[in-house]
C-alpha positions, 0 to 999 in steps of 0.5 A: 401614086404621087411622085414625092421627093425623099425629103420634102423639107429639102431646101430649093438650093439643095435640090438644085445642087442635086439636080445639077450634080446628077445632070453633070454626072450624066453628061460626063458619062455620056461624053465618056461613052461617046469618046470611047465609041469614037476611039474604038470605031476610028478607022 
């Protein structure tokens, strides 16, 4: 099974945009979770 994009004809800049958006969302989510954990575990 070959790994293939949903739209192979997608321009490179759109793919980079999607990658950046997903990466930024993941970083923001991880940061938010880390902040909540720090807030909850604060002595």
